N, C-alpha and C positions, 0 to 999 in steps of 0.2 A: 804487487807480487805476492804479498802475504796471503791474499785470498786464494790465488792460484795454488800456492804451496799447501794451503789448508785443504783444498779440494783434492789435490793429488794424494795427500796423506790419507784422506778418508777413503779414496779409491783403493789404495794399497791395503788399508785395514780391512776392507771388505773383499779382499781377493779370494777369500775362502768361498764366497758365493758368486765369484766372477762370471761363471758360465750360466747363471740363472737369469736368462733373458726371456721374459714371458711374452709370447705372441701366439696367435692362433695357428700359424703355419710352422710347426716344428720341422727342423731338418731331419731328413731320413738318413740313417747311418749307412756306411758302406762306401766302397769306391765307386767312382763314376767314370764313364768313358767320354773324353772330350770329342768335339766334332772332327778334330784333325787325326783322331785315331790313336793318339798317345795315351796309354793307360797310366793314370796317376795312382800310385800305391798308397794305401792307408797304412798307418803303423805308428810307431813311437817317434820321439824326437830324433833329429838327425844325428845328434851326438849326445854324449852323456851330460846330464845336468851338471852345471858348474862350468862347462865350456860354452861354446857358441851354439847352444841348443835352440831349437824352436819347437813349436807346438806339435802334439801328436796329430797324425793325419795329413801332414804336409810332406811333400817330396822336395828334396834339395836338387835344383836343376843345375846350379853352378855356384861358385863361391859367393855367398851372400844373397842368393835368389832362391825363393821357395814358392811352391805352387800347390794348390789343392782344388778339388771339385767336390761339391756336395749337392745332392738332390733335395728339393723341397717338396712340400705337399701341394703347392699351387700347380694346378693342371689345366690344360685345355683339351677339348674333345677333338681329337684329330680325325674322327670319322666325318666331321663337317669341315667345310672350307672356312676356317677361322682366320679372319683378317680384320683390319681396321682402316678407316679413312684418315689419311694424314692431313687433309686440307684444313680442318679446324685449328691445327697447331701453328698455322702461319697467319700473318696479318691479313685482314680482309681489306679490299678496296671499299669505297664509299658504300655504306649499307643501303640496300634497297630490297624490300620484301617483294616488290612487284616482279623481280627478275626470276624466271624459272630456271635459267641457266646461271649458276653462281659465277660471278666475275672474279675469279681467283687465278692467280698465276700458278701454273702447274709446276711440278718438281723440276722439269727440264728448264723452264724459264727461271725459276729461283736459283738453280745451280749455275745457270749461265750468268746471272747477275752477280752472284757471289764470287765467281771465279774470274771476273774480268782482271786481266793483268797477272793472273796466277799461272805459273808453269805447272802443268800436270805431271805427276810422276811417270816415269817410263814403265809401260806395262810389262815388258820383258824383265826389267830389274825387279819389279814387284813380284813376279812369279818366281824369280830366282831366290827371293828372300822368303818364299813360302807364303806370300800374301795374295789375296784375291783382289782383282781390280774392281772398282765400283761399278755396279750395273746401272744402266740408264733406265730410269723408271718412266713409264708412260704417264703423262699428266692425267689425273683423275682416277687412276687404277688404285685399288686398295693394296696394302702391304700385309702379307701374312705374318702372324705373330711368330712363326717359326723362322722368319727371315730378319729378326730384330735382335740387336744386342742392347741390353739394358746396362748402363755404364755409370760407375761412380769411382771417384778417386779420394784417397785420404792423403793429405800433403803436410809439409812442414810449416805452412803458413796459410792464412785465410784470405790474404790480400793479393795473392798472385805475385807477379814480378819475376825477374830473371834469377833471383836468389831462392825462389821457392821450388821444391821438387816434390814429386809424388813418391811415396814409399809403399802404398798399398792400393790395389785396384781390384774391383769386382766387375765381372762381365757376366750378366745373366742371359740365358737363352733357353728356349723350349726345345727339348729333345725327348722323343718317345712320350710326348704329351705332358711332361713335367718340366718345371722350371729348374734348370741347373745353375748353380753359382760357381763360377770359375774365378778363383782369387790368386793374385800374385803379391808377394811381399819381399822387400829387401831389408836387410838388417845392417846395411852400411852404405855410404855414398858411392864407393867404387862399383857397386853392382847396378847402378842406375841404367847404364846403357843396355845391359842384358835384359833388365826389367822392361824398358821401353820397347825393345825389339820384340820380345815375347808378347807384350800387350798389343802392339800394332798387328801382330800375326793373328791374335785372337779376334780382334775387332774386324779385321779384314775378311774373316770367314762369313760374317753377317754384317756388312758395312752400312746397314740402316740402323743408326745409333739413336737410342732414346736416353736422355739424361734429365736431371732436374737441376736447373740453373747451369747446365753445361755450356750454354752459349756464352755466358759471361765468365765462367771459371774453368771447368774441366777441360773442354776442348782447346781453348787458347793456351792453357798451361801445357797440355800434351804436345801441342805443335811447337811451342817454344822450347821445351826440353828436347824434343827430337831434333830440332835445328841445332841446338847447342851441342848435341851428341853426334851430329853428322848423319842423322837418319832421315830418310824420306818417308812420308806417310801418304796413304791413298786419299782420294777425295771422298771422304765419308759423307753420306747423306744424313743430316743431323736433325732431330726433333727435340726441342726443349719443352718438356711438359709443364714447366713452371708458368709460362705465359698463359696457356689455356686454363691452368688451375686458377690463376688470379681472376680471369674473366668469369669463371664458373662459381668460385667460392669466396671471393673477397667480401661480398656484401652479406652472405649468409653465415660464413664461418669467421671471417676476420683475418687472422694470421694464416698465410698460405705457405708456411714452411712445411717441409715434408712430414715432420713429426706431428705438427698440428693437424694435418690432413689425415695422418694415420689414426689419430684419436677420434676426429670428428666425422670422417668419411668412411675409413676402413674398419673402424671399431677395434683397433689394436692398441695395446698398452705395453710400453717397454718398462721393465723393472730393472733397476740398477744399471741403466744405460750410461755410457760414457758421454759427457757433454762434448759437443763437437769442438768447442774452443780449446779444450784441454788436450785433444789428440796430438797436435804437433809437439807439445811439451813432453807428453808421455813417450813418444817415439824417440825424441832426442835424448831423454834420460835412459831409455832402453839401450841405445847403441853406445852410450859412453863407456860401459863396462864390458869387458870380454867374458865376464863370468855371469851367467844367467841363473837367477834363483827361481824357485817355484812361484814365489810371489810376483816377480816381474813378468814371468810368462803368463800368469793368470790375468794380470792387468792388461797385457797386450792381447790376450784372447778376447777380452771385452771390446777392445778396439776393432779387432777383426770381425767380431759378431755385429758391431755397429755398422760396419761397412756392408756386410752381407744383408742385414735388415733393410738398409736403404734401397738396395737393388730389388729385393723382394717386394717392398712397398711400392716402388716405382712401377713394377710390372702390374701389380694389382690395380694401381691407380689408372694406368693406361686402359686396362680392360673395363674399368668402371666408366671412364669417359666415353668409350665406344658404346657402352650400353645406354648411356644417357641419350644418344642420338638415334640408335637403331633398334632398341627394344621398346615394345609398346608398354603402356601402363605408366603409372606415376613414379618412374624411377628417380625423377628429380627430387621428389619428396623423400624417398628412401635414402638417397645419397646426399641430402641436404644442399643440393645445388640451387643456385639462383635461377628460378624458372624463366625470368625475362632474358637472362643471359643464354639459357639453353635455347629459347625461341629464336634469338638472334643467330645462333650458330645453325640451327635447323634451316632458317631462311637462307643463310649464306650457302648452305649445302644444296639448296634448291627444293627443300621439303616444305614448300609453302603451306600446304594444307595442314600439316602437322604443327607448324609454327602458329598458325591462326587458331587451331584447336586448343593449343596450350595457352595462348594469350587469353582466349575466352574463359578457359577454366580458371586461370589465376585471377582474371578480372572479376569473376563471380565471388572470389574471396576478398574483394575490396582492394586489389592492387591497382593504384592509379598509374603506376609506371607501366604495367602490362596494358592497360587500356589506352594510355598515350601512345605506346608503340603500335597498338592495333589501329588507332586513328591515323597514325603515320602511314601504315600499310595501305589503308583505304585511300588516303590522300594521294599516295604515289601511284596507285593502280587506277585512279580516276573514279572510284565509287564514292561520290560525294554524299549520297544519301546515307550510306552506312557510316561514313565518317561523321556526319552530323549526329547520328544516333549514339555513337560512342562519345562524342563531345558532351552530350547532354548528361552523361554519367560522371563527368570529371569536375572536380572542384578547384584544382590547381593549388595543391598544398606543397609542392616541391619545385625546385628550379627547373628540373628536366621537364616535368609535366607542363609547367607554365610556358616554356619555350615551344613545346610541341603543339600546345593549344593555340599559341600565337601564330604559328605557321599555318595551322588549319583555318583560323579566322581570317588571316590575310589572303591566302591563296584559294581557299575553297568557298568560304562564306562571303568573301569580298567585304570584310568589315574591319578596316584599318583602325578604327577607334578602339574596338574591343581587343584587337591584336596589340595595340600600343599599351593598353592597360595591363595585359598579361605580361608583356615584355618588361614593363616597369615593375610589376610584381616579382618577376624573376630576379631582377636586379636587387630589389629589396631583400628577397630571401637569401640571395648569395651574400649580401653584406651582413645580414643578421646572423647567419650561420658561420660567418668567417670563411666562406667557401673561396678557395684560391683558384680563380679561373686561370687557365693557360693564356699565354699571350694571344694565341689564335682565338680562343674562346671569348676573351674580352673584346677583341677586335670585331668579332661577329656580332656580339651583343650591342656594341656601340653602333655598328653599321645598321643593324635592324632598327634600333631606336631612331636614328637619323632618317632612315628611309620612311618609316611610318609617320614620323612628324611631318615630313615633306609631303606625303600623300594627303594628310589631313588638311594641310594648308592649301594644296592645289585643288582639293575637293570643295573648299569653301567658295560660295558665290561671290 
């Protein structure tokens, strides 16, 4: 606890520079007009300093509930049809580069699976509450960036549970070509119901929600709090950007936290940012006293800015992911993405020629993993000659490469002895590296070893 108190003290001592958060995209001043037409006024704190005041630029909606909208410098060109393909954000079925038609369940199928046994909210009641019902998206069709809500919550705890509530929310959306950040804040527990009702209204205007780890935290928490407050919520279509981020950057970057990706991929650096684990304590300290000081308001302003930056970074990250798949050139190198992972996603999207081109390119730089995936493609497509040519370039220095080579030697070259050697080499590499195979992975390894050993015995005269 002493450590947390010390960090809080340092935050408060630095309150004089609280608003100095350095990023490439500075916020543009002035009032903004939300999508529902309600104008949010800019101006001073709601009440005199020393009372229950809050930050300049916020409008008081009700007792304890505040709201503001700010425009950012992040823009899209609305003269073009700017949209993105949602399919990479969902789990793929068994990978096969030979399929030109990606075997992926569409949005309708995913929603149908997720909603089994769930009672959908009444459309009439939703409209009466000022909420839009969720549109049914056609499988395979892209989603316009203007139809997306980028979403993030700040809460009283990081582990979730019925005792955790949200006190700050940011909803980002593109309007007039620029990303707008619409934020809601409560300064006491009784305002939670109004906060949730307003938040659901905002999200319902663009019910295609994009979050970062929202599937595990933000959305379940929102639903729990709505249930506890007697509020129904629409059936949002949700995309969690964390899952695809891990596939694209885990090997090349390491940590896939949003702030790590900001520095490594977006090229942004936060100065004097509030550590996320301190935010619950800061808010709880903030609401304990009915008298607000300039110092406490400045510290809370840093929390608000942290929340805003998360949403802006999320929007930029989504745009970069889309560019990795649909813009020509070596964007994977510019954005430090794992090229083999990008090739997998391209193949799953049905862009087979681009995937092969990328694997060849990366293989020329000596990537055995890229060549092993290329050999797998040729094996699946029945091009045994090309598969053999790629195999000649492989040495088998990693577990994955050894396994892929073993498959090719067993099924293409019909050489079980060499396949067994490679499978045994894979097992040794896994043991030497301390590689923890999943239960399924170990079962498959043992099954392959047993099968190849039986083949060798049966082939003997």
